[in-house]
SEKOLSE-935447 format. One line per field, with one value per residue: residue number from 1; x, y, z of N, C-alpha, C in turn. Coordinates in Angstrom, 2 decimals. Atoms other than C-alpha are relative to their C-alpha. Layout:
BEGIN
nr NUM  ...
n.u X  ...
n.v Y  ...
n.w Z  ...
ca.u X  ...
ca.v Y  ...
ca.w Z  ...
c.u X  ...
c.v Y  ...
c.w Z  ...
END
This chain:
BEGIN
nr 1  2  3  4  5  6  7  8  9  10  11  12  13  14  15  16  17  18  19  20  21  22  23  24  25  26  27  28  29  30  31  32  33  34  35  36  37  38  39  40  41  42  43  44  45  46  47  48  49  50  51  52  53  54  55  56  57  58  59  60  61  62  63  64  65  66  67  68  69  70  71  72  73  74  75  76  77  78  79  80  81  82  83  84  85  86  87  88  89  90  91  92  93  94  95  96  97  98  99  100  101  102  103  104  105  106  107  108  109  110  111  112  113  114  115  116  117  118  119  120  121  122  123  124  125  126  127  128  129  130  131  132  133  134  135  136  137  138  139  140  141  142  143  144  145  146  147  148  149  150  151  152  153  154  155  156  157  158  159  160  161  162  163
n.u 0.58  1.56  0.54  1.10  -0.43  0.00  1.26  0.65  -0.57  0.65  1.44  0.13  -0.90  0.87  0.67  -1.07  -0.51  1.12  0.54  1.29  0.23  1.23  0.32  0.84  -0.80  -0.71  0.88  -0.13  -1.44  -0.19  0.80  -0.68  -1.09  0.60  0.40  -1.14  -1.00  0.72  0.81  1.16  0.87  0.59  -0.67  0.65  -0.74  0.28  -0.14  -1.10  0.27  0.84  -0.38  1.11  0.18  0.34  0.52  -0.41  -0.46  -0.45  -1.10  0.04  -1.06  0.25  -1.20  -1.20  -0.16  1.15  0.93  0.84  1.16  0.86  1.07  0.96  -0.16  0.63  0.68  -0.40  0.57  1.11  0.39  -0.69  -1.26  -0.84  -1.21  0.31  -1.47  -0.87  -0.20  -0.07  1.13  0.48  0.88  1.40  0.18  0.13  -1.01  0.00  -0.39  -1.11  -1.32  -0.78  -1.32  -0.47  -1.37  -0.93  -0.58  -0.82  -1.27  -0.59  0.82  1.26  0.49  -0.41  -0.14  1.34  0.45  1.08  0.59  0.61  1.23  0.47  -0.46  -0.55  -1.41  -0.43  -1.39  -0.56  0.52  -0.56  0.54  -0.60  0.79  -0.57  0.72  0.60  0.78  1.10  -0.03  -0.86  -0.68  0.30  -0.59  -0.01  -1.07  -0.28  -1.43  -0.65  0.76  0.16  0.69  1.43  1.10  0.33  1.38  0.04  1.28  0.31  0.93  1.45  0.09  0.48  -0.65  -0.58  -1.42
n.v 1.17  -0.24  0.04  0.94  1.19  -0.16  -0.24  1.37  0.94  -0.90  0.34  1.48  0.49  0.44  1.23  1.09  0.14  0.45  -1.17  -0.31  -1.37  -0.77  0.21  1.22  1.33  0.43  0.91  1.45  0.46  0.45  1.08  1.34  0.11  0.62  1.61  0.71  -0.01  0.56  1.23  -0.47  0.28  1.28  1.16  1.06  1.11  0.97  1.33  0.73  1.11  -0.21  -0.99  -0.76  -0.94  0.77  -1.21  -1.42  -0.47  -1.43  -0.39  -1.27  -0.36  -0.58  -0.37  0.37  1.56  0.44  1.27  0.23  0.44  0.53  -0.96  0.47  1.30  0.63  1.24  0.73  1.26  -0.16  -1.22  -0.82  0.73  -0.23  0.43  1.11  0.49  -0.97  0.11  -1.13  -1.14  -0.01  1.03  -0.06  -1.45  -0.07  -0.31  -1.39  -0.89  0.61  -0.56  1.04  -0.46  -1.08  -0.31  -0.28  -1.27  -0.31  0.49  0.18  -0.15  0.61  -0.06  1.25  0.19  0.22  1.48  0.36  1.13  0.98  0.39  1.41  0.97  -0.55  -0.21  -1.53  0.11  -1.50  -0.54  -1.06  -0.26  -0.71  -0.29  0.25  -0.38  -1.47  0.08  0.85  1.26  0.20  1.35  0.30  1.32  0.43  1.03  0.43  0.16  -0.58  -0.36  1.06  1.09  -0.68  0.14  -1.32  -0.23  -1.24  -0.53  -0.93  -1.22  -0.14  -1.22  -0.97  -0.42  -1.14  0.03
n.w -0.53  0.07  -1.18  0.12  -0.80  -1.43  -0.52  -0.29  -1.05  -1.07  -0.17  -0.35  -1.38  -1.12  0.46  0.05  -1.34  -1.13  -0.94  0.49  0.41  -0.48  -1.57  -0.01  -0.05  -1.41  -0.88  0.52  -0.33  -1.46  -0.19  0.57  -0.95  -1.48  0.30  0.17  -1.02  -1.20  0.24  -0.68  0.89  0.18  0.69  0.14  -0.23  1.18  -0.52  0.37  0.82  0.88  0.40  0.16  -1.02  -1.07  -0.91  -0.02  -1.25  0.04  -0.66  -0.50  -0.85  -1.40  -0.80  0.45  0.11  0.79  -0.42  1.03  -0.64  1.26  0.20  0.70  0.51  1.31  -0.01  -1.10  -0.22  -0.74  -0.22  -1.04  -0.46  -1.10  0.01  -0.72  -0.07  -0.71  -1.30  -0.83  0.23  1.45  0.17  0.40  0.47  1.25  0.77  0.44  -1.10  -0.80  0.19  0.35  0.22  -0.92  -0.43  0.96  0.23  0.99  -0.27  1.36  1.13  -0.47  -1.29  -0.73  -1.62  -0.47  0.22  0.72  -0.31  0.97  -0.44  0.45  -0.86  -1.30  -0.31  -0.18  0.50  0.26  1.30  0.62  1.20  0.99  1.07  1.25  1.19  -0.06  -1.01  0.38  -0.47  -1.46  -0.43  -1.38  -0.51  -1.30  -0.35  -1.45  -0.04  1.03  0.92  1.19  -0.19  -0.02  1.34  0.55  0.72  0.46  -0.08  1.18  -0.53  0.60  1.02  -0.65  -1.22  -0.06  -0.62
ca.u 19.39  15.58  13.45  10.94  12.97  13.30  9.81  8.62  10.92  9.45  5.86  6.36  8.98  6.16  4.25  7.41  8.53  5.08  4.37  0.68  -0.36  -3.98  -5.30  -7.78  -4.84  -3.51  -6.17  -6.04  -2.34  -2.48  -5.47  -3.75  -0.57  -2.58  -4.09  -0.74  0.76  -2.08  -3.84  -6.73  -9.84  -12.06  -10.55  -11.85  -10.59  -10.08  -10.60  -7.44  -9.19  -11.78  -10.18  -13.54  -14.23  -14.92  -15.57  -14.95  -12.72  -12.23  -9.00  -8.83  -6.35  -6.61  -3.94  -1.44  -2.24  -4.25  -7.01  -9.41  -12.85  -15.19  -17.78  -19.55  -19.70  -20.11  -22.43  -22.12  -23.18  -25.66  -27.83  -25.86  -22.24  -20.27  -16.71  -17.35  -13.66  -12.40  -11.31  -11.42  -13.55  -14.05  -15.83  -19.20  -19.10  -20.84  -18.51  -19.64  -18.20  -15.50  -12.05  -9.85  -6.79  -4.94  -1.91  -0.25  2.22  4.16  7.53  9.74  7.82  4.93  3.03  3.98  4.04  0.18  -2.00  -4.58  -7.16  -8.42  -12.14  -12.25  -9.95  -9.70  -6.11  -4.34  -1.15  1.41  0.73  2.55  1.15  2.37  0.77  1.32  0.21  -0.10  -1.88  -4.57  -3.49  -2.38  -0.02  -1.31  1.19  0.38  2.79  3.72  7.30  9.11  7.78  9.03  7.09  3.37  0.65  0.35  -3.10  -3.57  -6.56  -7.95  -9.06  -12.77  -13.58  -15.67  -13.09  -12.22  -8.39
ca.v 23.43  22.81  23.39  20.50  17.56  19.40  20.42  16.81  15.60  18.41  17.35  13.53  13.21  13.16  10.40  8.31  8.99  8.16  11.58  12.16  15.19  15.57  15.82  12.78  10.27  10.55  8.80  5.97  5.63  5.61  3.27  0.72  1.20  0.49  -2.75  -3.88  -3.28  -4.42  -7.86  -5.70  -6.66  -9.40  -12.80  -15.73  -18.99  -21.87  -25.51  -27.53  -30.62  -29.10  -25.93  -24.17  -20.94  -22.12  -18.85  -15.26  -13.99  -10.45  -9.41  -6.41  -4.50  -3.80  -2.01  -2.76  -6.68  -8.31  -10.82  -12.46  -13.56  -15.79  -13.39  -15.81  -19.57  -20.95  -23.80  -24.83  -28.45  -27.47  -24.50  -23.23  -24.77  -24.80  -25.46  -28.75  -29.94  -26.92  -26.73  -24.36  -21.07  -21.85  -25.10  -25.41  -21.59  -20.75  -20.60  -17.29  -14.68  -17.09  -15.35  -17.90  -15.70  -13.53  -11.97  -11.14  -8.34  -6.63  -8.36  -8.01  -8.46  -9.95  -10.53  -13.29  -14.31  -14.97  -18.18  -19.72  -22.21  -25.00  -25.23  -28.67  -30.36  -27.92  -27.61  -24.30  -23.53  -20.63  -18.40  -16.12  -14.38  -12.69  -10.76  -11.71  -10.92  -7.06  -7.80  -9.90  -13.03  -14.07  -16.67  -18.18  -20.52  -22.56  -24.58  -26.29  -25.72  -24.68  -22.80  -25.37  -27.84  -26.94  -26.23  -23.19  -21.84  -19.15  -16.86  -14.52  -11.09  -10.56  -8.44  -6.24  -5.79  -2.35  -1.56
ca.w -12.09  -12.31  -9.33  -10.37  -8.83  -5.58  -5.37  -6.06  -3.33  -0.99  -1.69  -1.55  1.38  3.99  2.17  1.72  5.43  6.83  8.11  8.17  6.18  7.34  10.92  10.21  9.70  13.18  15.07  12.66  13.00  16.86  16.70  14.56  16.68  19.98  18.21  17.39  20.81  23.20  23.60  25.38  23.68  22.39  21.29  19.67  21.04  18.64  19.56  19.12  17.73  15.58  14.57  14.85  17.11  20.46  22.70  22.97  25.75  26.65  27.81  30.08  32.09  35.99  37.72  35.29  35.09  32.34  32.96  30.51  31.13  28.76  27.31  25.14  24.04  20.46  20.33  23.87  24.81  27.51  28.20  31.32  31.12  34.14  35.09  36.55  36.42  38.00  41.57  44.54  43.90  40.24  40.80  39.21  38.28  35.11  32.17  30.78  33.20  34.38  34.66  32.95  32.49  35.21  36.39  33.33  33.13  30.41  30.00  26.88  23.73  25.57  28.84  31.34  35.07  34.97  34.79  32.85  33.51  31.04  31.71  29.86  32.26  35.19  35.19  35.99  34.03  33.91  31.23  28.80  25.69  22.49  19.97  16.25  12.75  13.36  16.70  14.99  16.36  20.13  20.89  24.31  25.95  28.88  30.76  34.08  35.26  32.12  29.18  26.70  28.34  27.54  24.77  22.55  21.36  19.08  19.61  16.81  17.60  17.15  14.15  16.38  19.04  20.10  20.82
c.u -1.57  -0.47  -1.05  0.42  -0.22  -1.37  -0.93  0.67  -0.64  -1.42  -0.14  0.94  -0.82  -0.71  1.06  0.58  -1.08  -0.54  -1.38  -0.13  -1.26  -0.36  -0.84  0.80  0.59  -0.51  0.07  1.26  0.15  -0.93  0.45  1.14  -0.49  -0.52  1.18  0.73  -0.80  -0.85  -1.48  -1.01  -0.73  0.74  -0.70  0.76  -0.43  0.29  1.13  -0.37  -0.67  0.56  -1.08  0.16  -0.76  -0.70  0.68  0.41  0.41  0.90  -0.06  1.20  -0.57  1.29  1.34  0.29  -1.07  -0.62  -1.06  -1.23  -0.85  -1.28  -1.08  0.65  -0.46  -0.45  0.48  -0.95  -1.13  -0.39  0.84  1.41  0.65  1.32  0.12  1.24  0.83  -0.01  -0.25  -1.37  -0.63  -0.96  -1.43  -0.48  -0.37  1.23  -0.01  0.05  1.16  1.38  0.86  1.44  0.30  1.37  1.09  0.60  1.04  1.46  0.58  -0.99  -1.38  -0.59  0.09  -0.28  -1.69  -0.33  -1.24  -0.57  -0.61  -1.44  -0.52  0.51  0.18  1.27  0.36  1.44  0.57  -0.26  1.03  -0.82  0.70  -0.89  0.78  -0.95  -0.54  -0.86  -1.48  -0.13  0.91  0.34  -0.32  0.69  -0.21  0.80  0.10  1.68  0.76  -0.74  0.11  -0.57  -1.57  -0.77  -0.04  -1.44  0.24  -1.48  0.03  -0.77  -1.28  -0.19  -0.53  0.61  0.47  1.51  -0.01
c.v 0.22  -0.06  -1.27  -1.27  0.32  0.35  -1.26  -0.57  0.78  -0.63  -1.57  -0.58  -0.36  -1.24  -1.23  -0.17  -0.31  0.88  0.26  1.48  0.55  -0.40  -1.39  -1.42  -0.34  -0.85  -1.47  -0.48  -0.40  -1.09  -1.36  -0.29  -0.49  -1.35  -0.79  -0.10  -0.54  -1.27  0.39  0.03  -1.14  -1.15  -1.14  -1.15  -1.07  -1.38  -0.69  -1.19  0.11  1.16  1.33  1.05  -0.68  0.91  1.27  0.37  1.29  0.23  1.36  0.28  0.71  0.16  -0.67  -1.66  -0.40  -1.22  -0.21  -1.00  -0.49  0.85  -0.95  -1.41  -0.26  -1.38  -0.88  -1.48  0.02  1.39  0.96  -0.74  0.61  -0.64  -1.30  -0.81  0.86  -0.26  1.33  0.90  -0.19  -1.17  0.32  1.26  -0.04  0.43  1.37  0.86  -0.56  0.64  -1.00  0.29  1.11  -0.01  0.15  1.39  0.15  -0.69  -0.27  0.32  -0.53  0.23  -1.35  0.22  -0.10  -1.51  -0.01  -1.31  -0.80  -0.36  -1.55  -0.87  0.52  0.36  1.55  -0.15  1.49  0.31  0.98  0.27  0.95  0.38  -0.16  0.42  1.51  0.15  -0.57  -1.36  -0.17  -1.12  -0.23  -1.16  -0.49  -1.00  -0.36  0.06  0.95  0.04  -1.07  -1.27  0.33  -0.15  1.51  0.00  1.16  0.52  1.05  1.16  0.17  1.29  1.25  0.62  1.30  -0.06  0.62
c.w -0.02  1.33  0.28  0.92  1.72  0.50  0.20  1.22  1.25  0.30  0.29  1.03  1.22  -0.17  0.24  1.43  0.82  0.65  -0.43  -0.47  0.41  1.36  0.26  0.07  1.34  0.93  -0.62  0.29  1.30  0.34  -0.49  0.74  1.09  -0.42  -0.15  1.17  1.26  -0.41  0.66  -1.17  -0.01  -0.86  -0.27  0.18  -1.03  0.66  -0.77  -0.93  -1.27  -1.05  -0.24  1.21  1.20  1.01  -0.42  1.34  -0.06  0.98  0.37  0.73  1.35  0.64  -0.43  -0.38  -1.01  0.42  -1.18  0.55  -1.23  0.09  -0.60  -0.55  -1.34  -0.01  1.21  0.08  0.67  0.15  0.94  0.38  1.05  0.25  1.02  0.46  0.76  1.58  0.88  -0.35  -1.25  -0.21  -0.30  -0.33  -1.50  -1.00  -0.56  1.31  0.76  -0.62  -0.13  -0.15  0.97  0.22  -0.85  0.05  -1.18  0.29  -1.43  -1.16  0.27  1.19  0.67  1.53  0.37  -0.22  -0.88  0.33  -1.11  0.34  -0.38  0.65  1.56  0.50  -0.08  -0.60  0.15  -1.24  -0.60  -1.50  -0.80  -1.08  -1.31  -1.09  0.32  1.20  -0.25  0.66  1.43  0.24  1.64  0.39  1.32  0.41  1.49  0.09  -1.05  -1.25  -1.20  0.07  0.17  -1.32  -0.21  -0.65  -0.55  -0.16  -1.32  0.53  -0.99  -0.98  0.68  1.19  0.00  0.48  1.26
END
């Protein structure tokens, strides 16, 4: 029996099984895995009506809970836009730096139990989020009462977003 097929199987088995052969490939695999499994980072929000990028929201983790803050507005209507339709402590606060997403905890394949405020109308909704497309798209579901009665937006991971 020839040793060639056995030698080829030995050499190529790690590649076929996805086992890293070089030390440099491990961090890449871990970083890619991290990106796919965590919403932490910068996200571009998309305007429902125009389909254009509207803002950049940074999602961070604090004590096991996710929250999101507006970091940048794309083409704001005024020089210092504020949340004029928000109520309570958010009323008239600058949009840049405003925490619009909070209280989300890992739950099954996503994060839920949190809330999100829509600065355009000032309403606060219950919220859940799910990663899609290998961690490059975020499904953001806001609702009142039951999850099936609500609105879904898709945010895009910013190209320069660290994982």
